[in-house]
C-alpha positions as CSV (number, residue, x, y, z in Angstrom):
1,M,-30.2,-234.7,30.8
2,A,-26.5,-234.3,31.2
3,L,-24.9,-231.0,32.2
4,L,-23.4,-230.5,28.7
5,D,-26.7,-231.1,27.0
6,R,-28.4,-228.6,29.4
7,L,-25.8,-226.0,28.7
8,K,-26.1,-226.5,24.9
9,S,-29.9,-226.1,25.3
10,A,-29.6,-223.0,27.3
11,S,-27.3,-221.4,24.7
12,Q,-29.8,-222.0,21.9
13,A,-32.0,-219.1,20.6
14,E,-34.8,-221.6,20.3
15,D,-34.8,-222.0,24.0
16,A,-35.5,-218.3,24.6
17,D,-38.1,-218.3,21.8
18,L,-40.0,-221.2,23.6
19,L,-39.9,-219.3,26.9
20,Y,-41.3,-216.2,25.1
21,L,-44.0,-218.1,23.4
22,M,-45.1,-219.7,26.7
23,F,-44.7,-216.8,29.2
24,G,-43.9,-213.7,27.2
25,I,-40.5,-213.3,28.8
26,L,-36.9,-214.0,27.8
27,A,-35.4,-214.6,31.3
28,N,-36.2,-215.0,34.9
29,P,-38.1,-211.8,35.8
30,F,-37.2,-211.9,39.5
31,P,-33.8,-211.0,40.9
32,A,-31.9,-213.4,43.1
33,A,-30.8,-212.2,46.5
34,N,-27.2,-211.6,45.4
35,Q,-28.4,-209.3,42.6
36,T,-28.6,-206.1,44.5
37,S,-28.2,-203.6,41.7
38,A,-29.6,-202.9,38.3
39,N,-33.0,-204.2,39.3
40,P,-36.3,-202.5,38.2
41,H,-37.8,-200.0,40.7
42,R,-41.5,-200.3,41.4
43,P,-42.9,-196.8,42.1
44,I,-43.7,-196.2,45.8
45,E,-45.1,-193.3,47.7
46,A,-41.6,-192.3,48.9
47,D,-40.6,-191.5,45.3
48,A,-42.7,-188.3,45.3
49,E,-41.2,-187.0,48.5
50,V,-37.6,-187.4,47.2
51,E,-38.5,-185.9,43.8
52,Q,-40.0,-182.8,45.5
53,R,-36.8,-182.4,47.5
54,I,-34.7,-182.6,44.4
55,V,-36.9,-180.0,42.7
56,T,-36.6,-177.7,45.7
57,F,-32.8,-178.2,45.7
58,V,-32.4,-177.4,42.0
59,R,-34.7,-174.4,42.3
60,E,-33.3,-172.9,45.5
61,Q,-29.8,-174.4,45.5
62,R,-30.0,-174.8,49.3
63,S,-28.5,-178.1,50.5
64,Q,-30.7,-181.1,51.3
65,V,-30.0,-184.2,53.4
66,V,-32.4,-187.2,53.0
67,V,-32.0,-190.3,55.1
68,V,-33.5,-193.5,53.7
69,E,-33.9,-195.9,56.6
70,G,-35.0,-199.5,56.6
71,T,-33.8,-203.0,57.7
72,Q,-31.6,-205.0,55.4
73,G,-33.4,-206.3,52.3
74,V,-36.3,-203.8,52.2
75,G,-35.1,-202.0,49.1
76,K,-32.8,-199.2,50.1
77,T,-30.2,-200.0,47.5
78,N,-32.8,-200.3,44.8
79,F,-34.2,-197.0,45.9
80,L,-30.9,-195.2,45.8
81,N,-29.9,-196.9,42.5
82,H,-33.2,-195.7,41.0
83,F,-32.6,-192.1,42.0
84,E,-29.0,-192.1,40.9
85,S,-30.2,-193.1,37.4
86,E,-33.1,-190.6,37.4
87,I,-30.9,-187.7,38.6
88,R,-28.3,-188.5,36.0
89,K,-30.8,-188.5,33.2
90,A,-32.5,-185.3,34.5
91,M,-29.3,-183.4,35.1
92,G,-28.1,-184.3,31.6
93,Q,-31.1,-182.5,30.2
94,L,-30.8,-179.4,32.4
95,G,-28.6,-176.4,31.8
96,G,-25.5,-176.0,33.9
97,Y,-23.3,-178.6,35.5
98,Y,-24.1,-181.1,38.1
99,M,-22.1,-183.9,39.5
100,V,-23.8,-187.2,40.6
101,R,-21.8,-189.7,42.7
102,Y,-23.3,-192.9,44.1
103,L,-21.0,-194.8,46.6
104,A,-22.4,-198.3,47.2
105,D,-19.7,-199.1,49.8
106,P,-18.4,-195.9,51.4
107,E,-14.8,-196.0,52.7
108,P,-14.3,-196.3,56.4
109,S,-12.5,-192.9,56.5
110,F,-14.5,-189.9,55.1
111,D,-11.4,-188.4,53.6
112,G,-11.5,-191.3,51.2
113,T,-15.0,-190.2,50.2
114,T,-13.8,-186.7,49.7
115,R,-10.9,-188.0,47.5
116,R,-13.4,-189.9,45.3
117,I,-15.5,-186.7,44.9
118,F,-12.4,-184.9,43.6
119,E,-11.6,-187.8,41.3
120,E,-15.1,-187.7,40.0
121,L,-15.0,-184.0,39.3
122,G,-11.7,-184.7,37.6
123,T,-9.4,-182.6,35.5
124,D,-12.2,-181.7,33.0
125,H,-13.9,-179.7,35.8
126,L,-10.7,-177.9,36.6
127,K,-10.3,-177.0,33.0
128,R,-13.9,-175.7,32.9
129,L,-13.3,-173.7,36.1
130,R,-10.0,-172.3,34.8
131,K,-11.8,-171.1,31.7
132,R,-14.4,-169.3,33.8
133,L,-11.9,-167.8,36.2
134,R,-9.8,-166.5,33.3
135,R,-12.7,-164.3,32.2
136,D,-13.6,-163.2,35.8
137,N,-11.6,-164.3,38.8
138,S,-13.8,-162.6,41.4
139,A,-15.3,-165.9,42.4
140,V,-12.0,-166.9,44.0
141,S,-12.8,-164.6,46.9
142,D,-15.4,-167.3,48.0
143,A,-12.5,-169.6,49.0
144,R,-11.6,-169.4,52.7
145,S,-8.2,-170.9,52.4
146,Q,-5.3,-168.7,51.4
147,D,-3.6,-171.7,49.7
148,M,-6.8,-172.3,47.7
149,R,-7.2,-168.7,46.6
150,T,-3.5,-168.5,45.5
151,A,-3.8,-171.8,43.7
152,L,-6.9,-170.8,41.8
153,L,-5.5,-167.5,40.8
154,R,-2.4,-169.1,39.5
155,L,-4.5,-171.7,37.8
156,A,-6.5,-169.0,36.0
157,K,-3.3,-167.5,34.6
158,S,-2.0,-170.9,33.4
159,T,-2.5,-172.3,29.9
160,S,-1.1,-175.9,30.0
161,Q,-2.3,-179.3,31.3
162,Y,0.7,-179.3,33.7
163,E,-0.9,-176.9,36.1
164,I,-4.2,-178.8,35.9
165,D,-2.5,-182.0,36.9
166,L,-0.6,-180.3,39.8
167,M,-3.9,-178.9,41.1
168,M,-5.5,-182.3,41.0
169,Q,-2.6,-183.9,42.8
170,W,-2.8,-181.3,45.5
171,L,-6.6,-181.7,45.9
172,L,-6.1,-185.5,46.2
173,G,-3.8,-185.0,49.2
174,L,-0.5,-186.0,47.6
175,R,2.8,-184.6,48.9
176,V,3.4,-180.9,48.2
177,L,6.6,-180.8,46.2
178,K,8.6,-177.9,44.8
179,A,6.6,-178.0,41.6
180,H,3.4,-177.4,43.5
181,R,4.9,-174.5,45.4
182,L,6.4,-172.8,42.3
183,S,3.4,-173.3,40.0
184,L,0.4,-173.1,42.4
185,G,1.9,-171.2,45.3
186,V,0.5,-173.7,47.8
187,Q,2.4,-174.4,51.1
188,F,0.4,-177.0,52.9
189,R,-0.6,-180.6,52.1
190,L,-4.2,-181.6,52.3
191,D,-3.5,-184.5,54.6
192,T,-6.3,-184.3,57.2
193,V,-10.1,-184.9,57.0
194,E,-10.5,-181.2,58.1
195,S,-8.3,-179.8,55.3
196,K,-9.8,-182.0,52.6
197,T,-13.3,-181.0,53.8
198,A,-12.4,-177.4,53.7
199,A,-10.9,-177.8,50.2
200,L,-14.1,-179.5,49.0
201,R,-16.1,-176.6,50.4
202,D,-13.9,-174.1,48.6
203,I,-13.9,-175.8,45.3
204,V,-17.7,-176.2,45.3
205,Q,-18.4,-172.7,46.4
206,V,-15.9,-171.1,43.9
207,S,-17.1,-173.3,41.1
208,A,-20.7,-172.4,41.8
209,A,-19.9,-168.7,42.0
210,A,-18.0,-168.9,38.7
211,G,-20.9,-170.8,37.0
212,A,-18.8,-174.0,36.6
213,L,-20.9,-176.2,38.9
214,N,-24.6,-175.9,39.9
215,G,-24.7,-178.7,42.5
216,L,-23.3,-181.9,43.8
217,F,-25.5,-185.0,44.4
218,L,-23.9,-187.5,46.8
219,L,-25.6,-190.8,47.6
220,L,-24.1,-193.0,50.3
221,D,-25.4,-196.5,50.7
222,E,-25.1,-199.1,53.5
223,L,-23.7,-196.6,56.0
224,E,-24.4,-199.2,58.8
225,K,-21.4,-201.3,57.7
226,H,-19.0,-198.9,59.5
227,G,-20.5,-200.0,62.8
228,G,-19.3,-203.5,62.3
229,V,-15.7,-202.7,61.2
230,L,-14.8,-199.5,63.0
231,G,-14.1,-198.9,66.6
232,P,-16.0,-196.2,68.5
233,T,-13.3,-193.5,67.9
234,A,-13.1,-194.2,64.2
235,I,-16.9,-194.0,63.9
236,V,-17.0,-190.7,65.7
237,R,-14.4,-189.3,63.4
238,Y,-16.3,-190.5,60.3
239,L,-19.6,-189.1,61.5
240,S,-17.9,-185.8,62.6
241,A,-16.5,-185.5,59.1
242,L,-19.9,-186.2,57.5
243,R,-21.4,-183.5,59.7
244,S,-18.7,-181.1,58.8
245,V,-19.4,-181.6,55.1
246,V,-23.1,-180.9,55.6
247,D,-22.2,-177.8,57.7
248,A,-19.6,-176.6,55.3
249,L,-22.0,-176.7,52.3
250,P,-25.3,-175.0,53.2
251,E,-25.8,-174.7,49.5
252,R,-25.1,-176.9,46.4
253,L,-25.1,-180.3,48.2
254,F,-27.9,-182.9,47.9
255,L,-27.0,-185.8,50.2
256,M,-28.9,-189.0,50.4
257,I,-28.0,-191.7,52.9
258,G,-29.1,-195.3,53.1
259,I,-28.9,-196.8,56.6
260,T,-30.7,-199.3,58.9
261,P,-32.8,-197.9,61.8
262,D,-30.5,-199.6,64.4
263,A,-27.4,-198.0,63.0
264,L,-29.2,-194.6,62.7
265,R,-30.1,-194.7,66.4
266,R,-26.6,-195.9,67.4
267,Y,-24.9,-193.2,65.4
268,A,-27.2,-190.5,66.7
269,A,-26.3,-191.6,70.3
270,I,-22.6,-191.7,69.5
271,L,-22.7,-188.2,68.0
272,P,-25.8,-186.3,69.1
273,A,-24.8,-183.2,67.1
274,L,-25.4,-185.3,63.9
275,R,-29.0,-186.0,64.8
276,G,-30.2,-182.5,63.8
277,R,-28.7,-182.9,60.3
278,L,-30.6,-186.1,59.7
279,Q,-34.2,-185.1,60.3
280,N,-35.6,-185.7,56.8
281,Q,-36.2,-189.4,57.1
282,I,-37.9,-191.7,54.6
283,T,-38.7,-195.2,56.0
284,L,-39.0,-198.2,53.8
285,E,-41.1,-201.0,55.3
286,P,-41.1,-204.8,54.6
287,L,-44.1,-206.4,53.0
288,D,-46.9,-207.2,55.3
289,D,-49.9,-207.3,53.0
290,E,-50.8,-209.9,50.4
291,N,-52.0,-207.4,47.8
292,E,-48.7,-205.4,48.1
293,A,-46.7,-208.6,47.6
294,L,-48.8,-209.4,44.5
295,D,-48.3,-205.9,43.1
296,L,-44.5,-206.3,43.5
297,A,-44.6,-209.7,41.7
298,R,-46.7,-208.3,38.9
299,F,-44.5,-205.3,38.5
300,Y,-41.4,-207.5,37.8
301,I,-43.3,-209.8,35.4
302,R,-44.7,-206.9,33.5
303,T,-41.3,-205.2,33.3
304,A,-39.8,-208.4,32.0
305,R,-42.6,-208.7,29.4
306,R,-42.1,-205.1,28.2
307,E,-38.4,-205.7,27.7
308,A,-39.1,-209.0,25.9
309,R,-41.6,-207.3,23.5
310,R,-39.0,-204.7,22.8
311,Q,-36.7,-207.4,21.5
312,R,-39.3,-209.4,19.7
313,S,-41.5,-208.4,16.8
314,K,-44.4,-210.7,17.6
315,D,-46.5,-211.1,20.7
316,G,-45.5,-213.5,23.4
317,G,-47.4,-215.9,25.5
318,E,-50.1,-214.7,27.9
319,T,-49.5,-217.3,30.7
320,W,-47.8,-215.9,33.8
321,V,-44.7,-217.6,34.8
322,L,-46.1,-217.7,38.3
323,S,-49.8,-217.7,39.1
324,R,-51.5,-215.5,41.7
325,E,-52.0,-218.5,43.9
326,E,-48.3,-219.5,43.8
327,V,-47.2,-215.9,44.7
328,T,-49.7,-215.5,47.6
329,D,-49.1,-219.0,48.9
330,H,-45.3,-218.5,49.2
331,F,-45.8,-215.0,50.6
332,E,-48.0,-216.3,53.4
333,K,-45.4,-218.9,54.2
334,L,-42.6,-216.3,54.4
335,L,-44.8,-214.0,56.4
336,A,-45.6,-216.8,58.9
337,A,-41.9,-217.6,59.2
338,A,-41.1,-213.9,59.8
339,E,-43.7,-213.6,62.5
340,R,-42.3,-216.6,64.3
341,V,-38.9,-214.8,64.7
342,G,-40.5,-211.5,65.6
343,D,-40.2,-209.7,62.3
344,R,-43.0,-207.3,61.2
345,G,-43.1,-208.4,57.6
346,V,-41.3,-210.1,54.7
347,R,-38.2,-208.3,53.3
348,Q,-38.6,-207.6,49.6
349,R,-35.2,-209.2,48.9
350,E,-36.2,-212.5,50.5
351,F,-39.6,-212.5,48.8
352,L,-38.2,-211.8,45.3
353,H,-35.5,-214.4,45.8
354,R,-38.1,-217.0,46.6
355,L,-40.0,-216.0,43.5
356,H,-36.8,-216.2,41.5
357,E,-36.3,-219.8,42.7
358,L,-39.9,-220.8,41.8
359,A,-39.7,-219.1,38.4
360,E,-36.3,-220.8,37.7
361,E,-37.9,-224.2,38.3
362,K,-40.5,-223.5,35.6
363,I,-38.0,-222.0,33.2
364,Q,-35.8,-225.1,33.6
365,G,-38.8,-227.2,32.8
366,V,-39.3,-225.3,29.6
367,S,-35.6,-225.8,28.7
368,D,-35.7,-229.5,29.4
369,Q,-38.9,-229.8,27.4
370,G,-37.4,-227.9,24.4
371,G,-34.3,-230.1,24.5
372,E,-36.2,-233.4,24.3
């Protein structure tokens, strides 16, 4: 079949109907290796531990730091994506205000991360804070910086968007101009990691005391990337800034970090003072058991079938796109290959990609059959 004919076939609704009638799915249920986000999350034991830490954080408001460690491809991104989604949904139903920020590729300088947090809080948060402080400005005393206290008191007395915009510019580290000095009373630019960290601490603490912010969830993924692009001095500066944020916010911060074991050991050696802040570790392991691999494959097929049934009014086919024998056979081959190179198991990403390829062959066969 020519490429044009195949593309025409793939675009026809009858093609999806045939796939649904045969396998009960509408598309390949397994993610390819390059599809690292928006994948279903199969419940694992580690879920319960993180959920309990979130419950404790919301109840007691004391900061939590959770380190999710695992080699590349074992599901750290999927794990963090899942909890970002769950936290957003849960916080939306709770009273009070929470900010949830997931950074899939943290910037090499931590002041960039701080800037993005301020951007995420945005002018809407400053308006909410101004409204609270206008009724009672006693929370301003929780700020350590004289510039911050002055700016917040001036902000509370203001009534226009102009002062809100100036405040945001200052928090983002832009140049301090005459307008900022006259309207906000600030004298110094937030142009260092230390000053931006201190400003973040002040904003979070004052916002919490004023009832404008209950907590901040910050999820940092693939922290090991910095080890390949930054020199030793830059890494130390980044890790020092990360430690400073944790130390500056003993309350109101829930921090979850995704990192490889090698990078975690290397970073702890570079900056031993950071080690004590990263004690709550959750380890994600590769697949080393046939039954676990089968469970993972079944989870993705069942998830795809549920989604297909949601879109179709009639029942779909009962035949599985991949049989138990096909799944276990290819898992055993991948496991043998992993053992030959000294790996302890099969990485989930690699396993799911192989299933994706196998399923794609069958799906293409259905498409070709429907086009005949």
